[in-house]
C-alpha angles and dihedrals in degrees: 000000000000123000114228119208092231094052091048091049092051094048090050094048090049093048094048094045096043099073092046104038103016120228091299095085095053091043090050092053093046090050093048092050093046093049091047091050092051092053094048095047091048092050090049095050096043098047087072089065093059113121124213105213101177 
């Protein structure tokens, strides 16, 4: 199995922040990114349904 630099960086970041902050910080970041991604995806998909009734 190959090691990818991004996966190694993520594992190192999680392991260095875990003793200090706990897993809550990483979970909070993941949830915020996920919510923002859902909002942006919904906006992108729903903007096509806008009607121009002039």
